[in-house]
N, C-alpha and C positions, 0 to 999 in steps of 0.2 A: 732553040726554044726550051728543050728539055734541060739543058745545062742551066739556063736562067731560073727555071722553076725549081731545080734542085738547090740552087744557091739560095733562093727565097725561102724554101722549106728549111734549109740549114740555119738561116738567119732567124727564122721564126722559132725554131727549136732552141737555139742558143738564148734568145731573149726570154723564152719561157723558163729555161733553167736558171737564168740569172734572177728572174723574179721569184722563183721558188726558193733560191738560196737566201734572198733578202726577206726577213721575217717582218710582218706588220707589227705595230705596237700590240702588246698583249691584250687579248680580249678575254676577260674572266669567263669561265664556263658557267652557264646557268642551269644546265640540265641536272646538276646534283642537288638542286634545291637551295633554300635560304638557311644560313646559319643563324644561331640565336643572336640577339642584339648584344653588342659589345658592352653596353652599360649594365645589362642584366648579368653578364659574365663577370664584370668587374665587381659588382655588388656581391655576387656569390663568393668570390675570393676574399673580399674585404670583410665578409661576415665571419670568417675564421678568426678566433681569438689569437691575437699576436700579430695579425696583419694590419698595418696602418694604411696602406695604399696599394691599389692595383690599377694598372693602366695598360689598355690594349690599343695598339696603333698598327697601321699598315704603311708600306712604302713601295711605290711603283719604281721599277728599275728598267733600264734599257741599255743594251750593249750593241753598238753599231757594227761590231765586227771589223774586218779590214776592207775599207772602201765600200761599205754597205753590204759586203758579202757575209753570209752566215750570221746576220744580226739576230739578237734574241732579246726578249723582254719578259717581265714577270711582276709578281706582287709578293713581297715579303710580309710576314706577320711578326709582331713583337708583343710580348707580354712581360711587363716589368712589375715585380712584386716587392714591396718594402716591408721588412719585418720590424715591428715596434721595438724600441729600446726596452731592455729588461726581459726580452723573449729570445729564444734560440730554436733553431730547427732541430727536432729530435729524430724524426724519421725522414731522411733525405730521399729515399727511394719512393716512399708513399707520396711525398710532396711533388716529386718529379712526375710521377704518373698522373696525379691529380691536375697539375698545371698543363701537362701535355694534352690530356683529354679535354681540358677547358679550351685551350687555344685552337684545337682542331674542330671545335664546334661553333666558332664565332665568325661573324661577318656576312655581308651580303654577296661578296665576290670571292671566288675560289682562289686559293693561293697557288703560286708557282715560284719556287725559289727557297729562301731560308725561312725556317720557323724558329724564331728566337725567343728564349726565355731568360730572364735576368732576375736574380734574387739579391736584393740589397739588404745587408745586415743579417744578424741571426745565425751566421755560419762560423763555425770554429775556424780559426786562422790556419790550421794545418789540414783542413778538409779539402779533398780533391773531388770535384764533380764527376770525374771519369769513373770513380769507384761506384757511385750511385747509378750512373748510366749503364755500366756493365751489368749491374744487378737487376736494374729495371727492365732491360732489354737483353736477355741472355743469348738471343739468337744472332748477336753480332751487329746490332745497329750502331753505326759510327756517328759520332758527334764531334764538333769542334768546340773547344772550351777556351774562352778569352776572358780571364778575370772572373767577374761575377756573372758573365753571360755565356750561354752555350746555345748552339743551334744545330739542327739537323735539316736535311733537305726535305722538301715537300714530298718527294718520291719515297723517301724512307718512312715518313709519317703514313703515307698511303699503304705501304706494306705492313705497318704495324696495326693501324686502326681501320683501314679500309678507306673508301672514298670520302672526301670532305663533302658536307659537314656531317659529323656524327651527332647523336643526340646529346644534350647537355649532360655532363657527368653526374652520376648519383653516388660516386665513390665516398666512402666513409672518410671524413677529415679528422676524426679524433686521433690524438696522439702524434700528429705531424709536428706541432709546435708546442713548446712548453715554456713556462716561466724559468728564467735563469740567464746567467751571463755566458757569453761565448768563451771557448777555451783559449788559453794563452798561446802566444806564438811560439812555435817550436820549429826546428829545422829537420829536414830529412836526414836520416843517419847515413845514407849513401847517395851518390850522384853519378852521372855519366854512365848509366847502365847500358850494356851491350849484350845481346843474346843472339848468337848467329850459329849457322851450320856451314861448314866449309870442308874442302879437300886440300891437302897439301902432300908433300913428300912423305910425311909420317903416316898418312892415312886420312880417314874421315872423322871429323870431330863436331860435336855440339859444344859451344862454349858460352859461359856466362862470365862477364867481366864488369867490374865497377870499382869505384873508389870510396873510401870512408870520407864522410863529410868533415870539413874543417871550417869552424866558425870564424867570424871576423877577428875575435880576440885570440885566435890560435888554438882554441880547444878542438880536439879531434875526437870523433866517436871511436872509443876504444873497446866497446863491448864485444863479446863473442858473437860471431856470425855463422849461421848454418845455411848452406845453399843446397837445395834439392832440385834435381832435374827429372821430369817425368815424361814418358812417351804416351802413346795412346792407351786408353783404358786406365789412366792414372798409374801406370806401372813405373815404380821408382827405378831409375837407371843409375843415378849417381847421387852421392851425398857426402858432404864434407863440412867440418866446422873449422872456422878460421879464428885464431887467437892473435890479438894485436901484440906486437913487440913494443914494449912501453917506451924505450928510449931510442931516439933518432940520433945517429952519429952527427958530429959537427959537419956543417956544409951540405947536409942532405935536406932538401926542401920537404915540407910536410906531404907533398904529393909524390914523394918518392915511392920506392917499391913497398915500403912498409904500410902505405895506405891503399895499395892496389890489392884487390881480391879477384882471383881468377880460378875458375873451375872448368877443366876440359873433360868432356864425356864422350866416349866412343859409342855412337849409335849410327847404324847404317840408315841412310835416307829411306830405304825401302821398309824400315821398321816403324815408321811413324808418319803422321800427316801434320800439316801446319796447324790444323785446328786442335789436334791432340797434344802436340808438344808444348810443354810449359815448364816453368820453374817457380820456386817459392823461396824467398829469403826470410829467415826469422832472426830476431835480434835479442840480445841481452839488454834489458832496460838501462838507460843512462839519462840523467837529468839534462834537459835542454834539447833532447833529440826525440823525433818521432820513431818509435820502435814497434809500430804495428807491422804485422806480416805483410810483405810486399810480393804480389804475384807478378810474374813476368811472362810476356809472350815474345816469341822470336821474330826477327826480321829475316826472312829467308829469301 
């Protein structure tokens, strides 16, 4: 009798665990209160000179897991903003913060998943949203950028702004967008950047490596490059300027050694942290190439 009871208890516990592993469809939390109406938020964004359209939508999602085990579900938010022809974004960081505060204040149901923002038009062709994201959220909020759209997880938004919904933003919108045409298309001066720290028979090294960019017409970025590697407290550890050798010998492809830039720096791992270690590449200007300073973080 005891054996049978034990088996029944075991079966009951197993069934309970299986039910726990299977998640019910997402039920938005209501204890955080009601966000502002999406139409009001859209109108607030559209009131900014240079914005022709703003659209807020939500998308429910469900992932069944494997055989119903560990399923999950949620609600993604989307805010799409279209910049009017003849206008351009002037202050990307300010616009990013404003749109982020707006999207985190909207809707009746709480989000769980991706918080998407998309900006159509008005962006210089050589602009990278990663730069604005790093400046807007210096504490290391990570975002995924896909073309004109970028998103962060709702958990990240909660860490930045607190529980959803926040009060409608009262941020100053002046200076975010201005009249003017977007910048012309240029190419990055370098590509395939690698920043690593490793040990080998020679010792312990921190290394920055990349290649000079080659355009479709064969034009190579030939300007002088300076690479600086810093450890914690912005201590300069290594610095070197690289001068391009103008002529490539016959039979050598443009991606040969003459386009490769590599700087090795001896820094003991105990002398820095991942957050503190960084590098900066500066460029001599050259037409057709983006020569703004490029910050690099290592993959350790």
